[in-house]
C-alpha positions as CSV (number, residue, x, y, z in Angstrom):
1,X,13.4,61.4,-37.6
2,X,13.7,65.2,-38.0
3,X,17.3,65.9,-37.5
4,X,20.3,63.5,-38.0
5,X,24.0,63.9,-37.8
6,X,26.2,62.1,-40.3
7,X,30.0,61.6,-39.4
8,X,32.4,61.1,-42.2
9,X,29.8,63.0,-44.4
10,X,32.4,63.9,-47.0
11,X,33.1,60.2,-48.0
12,X,31.2,58.2,-50.7
13,X,28.8,56.6,-48.2
14,X,28.5,59.5,-45.9
15,X,27.6,61.9,-48.9
16,X,25.2,59.4,-50.3
17,X,23.5,59.0,-46.9
18,X,23.3,62.8,-46.4
19,X,21.5,63.1,-49.9
20,X,19.0,60.3,-49.1
21,X,18.1,61.8,-45.6
22,X,17.7,65.3,-47.1
23,X,15.4,63.8,-49.8
24,X,13.4,62.2,-47.0
25,X,12.8,65.5,-45.4
26,X,15.4,65.0,-42.6
27,X,17.5,68.0,-41.5
28,X,21.1,66.8,-42.0
29,X,24.2,67.9,-40.1
30,X,27.4,66.7,-41.5
31,X,30.7,66.3,-39.4
32,X,33.6,66.7,-41.5
33,X,37.4,66.5,-40.6
34,X,39.1,69.8,-41.0
35,X,40.9,69.8,-44.5
36,X,38.8,67.0,-46.1
37,X,37.9,67.0,-49.7
38,X,34.2,67.9,-49.7
39,X,33.6,67.7,-53.5
40,X,31.1,64.8,-52.8
41,X,28.9,67.2,-50.9
42,X,28.7,69.9,-53.5
43,X,25.2,71.1,-53.8
44,X,23.8,69.1,-50.9
45,X,22.0,71.3,-48.4
46,X,23.7,70.2,-45.1
47,X,24.6,72.0,-42.0
48,X,28.5,71.4,-41.8
49,X,30.5,70.9,-38.7
50,X,34.2,70.9,-38.9
51,X,36.0,68.7,-36.2
52,X,37.9,65.6,-35.3
53,X,35.8,62.4,-34.5
54,X,37.7,62.0,-31.3
55,X,36.7,65.7,-30.2
56,X,34.0,65.0,-27.6
57,X,33.0,68.7,-27.3
58,X,32.5,69.2,-30.9
59,X,30.4,66.0,-31.1
60,X,28.2,67.0,-28.3
61,X,27.4,70.3,-29.8
62,X,26.7,68.7,-33.3
63,X,24.4,66.2,-31.7
64,X,22.2,68.8,-29.8
65,X,18.6,68.2,-30.9
66,X,19.5,65.3,-33.1
67,X,17.1,62.3,-33.2
68,X,19.7,60.0,-34.9
69,X,23.4,59.8,-35.5
70,X,24.7,57.8,-38.4
71,X,28.4,57.0,-37.8
72,X,30.2,56.4,-41.1
73,X,33.7,58.0,-40.4
74,X,36.6,55.6,-40.5
75,X,40.2,55.4,-41.7
76,X,40.2,52.8,-44.5
77,X,43.8,51.9,-45.3
78,X,46.0,48.7,-45.2
79,X,49.2,50.4,-44.9
80,X,50.9,49.3,-41.6
81,X,52.4,52.7,-41.0
82,X,49.0,54.2,-40.5
83,X,47.9,51.5,-37.9
84,X,48.2,53.9,-34.8
85,X,46.1,56.6,-36.5
86,X,43.6,54.1,-37.7
87,X,43.1,52.7,-34.2
88,X,42.7,56.4,-33.0
89,X,40.0,57.1,-35.6
90,X,38.1,53.9,-35.8
91,X,38.3,52.8,-32.2
92,X,38.7,55.7,-30.0
93,X,36.5,57.8,-32.5
94,X,33.7,55.3,-32.1
95,X,33.9,55.4,-28.3
96,X,33.7,59.2,-28.4
97,X,30.7,59.0,-30.6
98,X,29.0,56.5,-28.2
99,X,29.6,58.7,-25.2
100,X,28.5,61.7,-27.0
101,X,25.3,60.0,-28.1
102,X,24.6,58.9,-24.6
103,X,25.3,62.4,-23.1
104,X,23.2,64.1,-25.7
105,X,20.1,62.0,-25.3
106,X,20.3,60.8,-29.1
107,X,17.7,58.2,-29.6
108,X,19.3,56.1,-32.1
109,X,22.9,55.5,-33.4
110,X,23.6,53.5,-36.5
111,X,27.1,52.4,-36.7
112,X,28.8,51.5,-40.0
113,X,31.0,48.5,-39.4
114,X,32.3,46.1,-42.1
115,X,32.2,42.5,-43.5
116,X,35.7,42.2,-42.0
117,X,34.1,41.7,-38.6
118,X,32.2,38.7,-40.1
119,X,34.1,35.3,-40.4
120,X,35.1,33.9,-43.7
121,X,32.7,31.0,-44.8
122,X,34.0,27.8,-46.5
123,X,34.3,28.0,-50.3
124,X,30.9,27.9,-51.9
125,X,29.0,28.9,-48.8
126,X,27.7,32.3,-47.6
127,X,28.3,33.9,-44.1
128,X,25.8,35.5,-41.9
129,X,26.0,37.7,-39.0
130,X,26.4,34.6,-36.5
131,X,29.7,33.8,-38.0
132,X,32.5,35.8,-36.0
133,X,35.8,36.9,-37.4
134,X,39.1,35.5,-36.0
135,X,40.0,38.1,-33.3
136,X,43.3,36.3,-32.2
137,X,45.0,36.9,-35.6
138,X,43.3,40.0,-36.6
139,X,45.2,43.2,-37.2
140,X,45.2,46.7,-39.0
141,X,41.7,47.6,-40.4
142,X,40.1,44.4,-39.6
143,X,41.1,44.6,-35.8
144,X,40.0,48.3,-35.6
145,X,36.6,47.5,-36.9
146,X,36.3,44.6,-34.5
147,X,37.1,46.7,-31.7
148,X,34.8,49.4,-32.8
149,X,32.0,47.1,-32.5
150,X,32.9,46.3,-29.0
151,X,32.6,50.0,-28.2
152,X,29.1,49.9,-29.8
153,X,28.1,47.0,-27.6
154,X,29.4,48.9,-24.6
155,X,27.2,51.8,-25.4
156,X,24.2,49.2,-25.6
157,X,25.1,48.0,-22.1
158,X,24.8,51.6,-21.0
159,X,21.3,52.1,-22.5
160,X,22.1,53.4,-26.0
161,X,19.8,52.1,-28.8
162,X,22.5,51.4,-31.4
163,X,22.4,49.2,-34.5
164,X,25.4,47.8,-36.6
165,X,25.5,47.5,-40.3
166,X,28.1,45.4,-42.0
167,X,28.5,46.4,-45.7
168,X,30.4,44.4,-48.2
169,X,32.6,46.1,-50.8
170,X,30.9,49.4,-51.4
171,X,30.9,50.8,-55.0
172,X,28.9,53.8,-56.3
173,X,28.9,57.4,-57.0
174,X,30.9,60.2,-55.2
175,X,34.0,57.8,-54.3
176,X,36.3,60.6,-54.7
177,X,39.1,58.8,-52.6
178,X,39.0,55.8,-54.8
179,X,38.6,53.0,-52.4
180,X,36.6,50.1,-54.0
181,X,36.0,52.4,-57.0
182,X,39.6,52.2,-57.9
183,X,38.8,48.7,-59.3
184,X,36.7,50.4,-62.2
185,X,39.5,52.8,-63.0
186,X,42.1,50.2,-63.1
187,X,40.0,47.9,-65.4
188,X,39.3,50.7,-67.7
189,X,42.9,51.5,-68.1
190,X,43.9,47.7,-68.3
191,X,45.9,47.9,-65.2
192,X,44.7,44.5,-63.8
193,X,46.3,41.9,-66.1
194,X,45.6,39.0,-63.6
195,X,43.1,37.7,-61.1
196,X,43.4,35.2,-58.3
197,X,40.9,32.5,-57.2
198,X,38.4,33.3,-54.5
199,X,35.6,35.9,-54.7
200,X,33.9,38.8,-53.0
201,X,30.7,40.7,-52.7
202,X,30.0,44.1,-53.9
203,X,27.1,46.3,-52.9
204,X,25.7,49.5,-54.2
205,X,26.4,52.6,-52.1
206,X,22.6,53.8,-52.4
207,X,21.6,50.4,-51.1
208,X,23.7,50.8,-48.0
209,X,22.4,54.2,-47.3
210,X,19.0,53.0,-47.5
211,X,19.7,50.1,-45.4
212,X,21.1,52.3,-42.7
213,X,18.0,54.5,-42.7
214,X,15.9,51.5,-42.4
215,X,18.1,50.2,-39.6
216,X,17.6,53.5,-37.6
217,X,13.8,52.7,-37.6
218,X,13.5,49.0,-37.8
219,X,16.9,47.6,-36.5
220,X,16.9,45.7,-33.3
221,X,19.3,47.2,-30.6
222,X,22.8,45.7,-30.6
223,X,22.1,43.5,-33.6
224,X,24.4,43.4,-36.8
225,X,22.9,43.5,-40.2
226,X,25.0,42.4,-43.3
227,X,24.2,44.8,-46.2
228,X,25.5,42.9,-49.3
229,X,24.9,42.4,-53.1
230,X,25.8,39.6,-55.4
231,X,28.5,37.0,-54.6
232,X,30.9,36.4,-57.5
233,X,34.4,35.1,-58.2
234,X,37.1,37.7,-58.9
235,X,37.2,36.4,-62.4
236,X,33.6,37.0,-62.9
237,X,33.8,40.5,-61.4
238,X,36.8,41.7,-63.5
239,X,35.6,40.2,-66.7
240,X,32.1,41.4,-66.3
241,X,33.2,44.9,-65.4
242,X,35.5,45.0,-68.3
243,X,32.7,44.2,-70.7
244,X,30.4,46.8,-69.2
245,X,32.7,49.7,-69.2
246,X,34.7,48.9,-72.3
247,X,37.8,48.0,-70.3
248,X,40.5,45.4,-70.6
249,X,39.7,42.0,-69.0
250,X,42.4,40.0,-67.1
251,X,44.5,37.6,-69.1
252,X,45.1,34.8,-66.7
253,X,44.9,33.5,-63.1
254,X,47.9,34.6,-60.9
255,X,49.3,31.8,-58.6
256,X,48.4,32.4,-55.0
257,X,51.8,31.1,-53.7
258,X,53.4,34.1,-55.4
259,X,51.1,36.7,-54.2
260,X,52.3,36.9,-50.7
261,X,55.8,37.6,-51.8
262,X,54.5,40.2,-54.3
263,X,52.5,41.8,-51.7
264,X,55.5,42.3,-49.4
265,X,57.5,44.0,-52.3
266,X,54.5,46.3,-53.2
267,X,54.0,47.2,-49.5
268,X,57.8,48.1,-49.2
269,X,57.8,50.2,-52.5
270,X,54.6,52.0,-51.6
271,X,56.0,52.9,-48.2
272,X,59.2,54.3,-49.7
273,X,57.2,56.2,-52.2
274,X,54.5,57.4,-49.6
275,X,51.5,56.2,-51.6
276,X,48.7,53.8,-50.5
277,X,49.7,50.1,-51.4
278,X,47.4,48.4,-53.9
279,X,48.4,45.2,-52.2
280,X,49.9,44.2,-48.8
281,X,51.0,41.1,-47.2
282,X,47.7,41.0,-45.1
283,X,45.5,41.5,-48.1
284,X,47.5,38.8,-50.0
285,X,47.0,36.4,-47.1
286,X,43.2,36.4,-47.6
287,X,43.0,37.3,-51.4
288,X,42.1,33.8,-52.5
289,X,39.3,33.2,-50.1
290,X,35.6,33.4,-51.0
291,X,34.3,36.6,-49.0
292,X,30.7,35.6,-49.9
293,X,27.8,36.9,-47.5
294,X,24.0,36.7,-47.2
295,X,21.9,39.8,-46.6
296,X,19.0,37.5,-45.7
297,X,18.6,39.1,-42.2
298,X,18.5,42.6,-43.5
299,X,16.1,41.6,-46.2
300,X,13.7,40.2,-43.7
301,X,13.9,42.9,-41.0
302,X,14.8,46.0,-42.8
303,X,13.2,45.3,-46.2
304,X,16.6,45.6,-47.7
305,X,17.0,45.2,-51.4
306,X,20.3,45.0,-53.4
307,X,20.8,46.6,-56.8
308,X,22.0,44.2,-59.5
309,X,25.8,44.1,-60.1
310,X,25.6,45.5,-63.6
311,X,23.7,48.6,-62.5
312,X,26.0,49.1,-59.5
313,X,29.1,49.1,-61.7
314,X,27.6,51.4,-64.5
315,X,26.3,53.8,-61.9
316,X,29.9,54.3,-60.5
317,X,31.5,54.2,-64.0
318,X,29.1,57.0,-65.3
319,X,29.7,59.1,-62.3
320,X,33.5,58.9,-62.7
321,X,33.2,59.5,-66.5
322,X,30.8,62.4,-66.3
323,X,32.9,64.1,-63.5
324,X,36.3,63.7,-65.1
325,X,37.8,61.0,-62.9
326,X,38.6,58.6,-65.6
């Protein structure tokens, strides 16, 4: 691989991937939406291209001479008011990337999907790539990522070599938009007094970037690869994070039946204030489940290795602290 395009390059994953590619000797082109916060790319020697992910002409020009395209651009939000724009960016944007790759003769496309497209396993079990998410009741972000995978498979049927990666909850350096990293800031400031039953899987951003690079060379066309770290309960995650960073642990478990009503209130108030809701009805509906996954397939086929949870949390925390985000 000599030249690669990274879409969504100003994000946490995109910028980390750009760094890893550059360090491996790859010439990096970065597609960045006009007006994006590019602080995460400071000091990274990339060739920047400004443009919308749905702009076919810009994508074609940016892809000229590229061996690979890493598609990380996505609108991550759970606010229902952003649903139309989310579908445009995540679904139509992926369709445009696929078409531009085929027209440009790109050898490999690595698409960043999500574990939301993987089904939720029974409590105590881990899901793998064969467990499909429920399409019938999917909406919002989850639906957009399911439909985006459909666009990738359509490209495969048209002769494109494309591989899909499904990261779990990504935490690490350069998360300037405070997606999953907001968890660290909130625990540090004692803003999470409760936890709910259930659990999730957290993965280090550097491991996801390494997994994507491996997928470009070793991944099988049309296959999905879960990139995941340790499975833990919400209580374990919150208490361990608090201990690691000197934050305040939660006090008690919050009853799930009350969470749905609270999600509706938070969603309404956030909409009135024009801010991203920390909790919505959709999030509340799945909060108590155990979103646990196995990365065995990626370990076997891509030599994927996950960084331990403690090191993942500390890497993100220390970056926030050293860069004035706490």
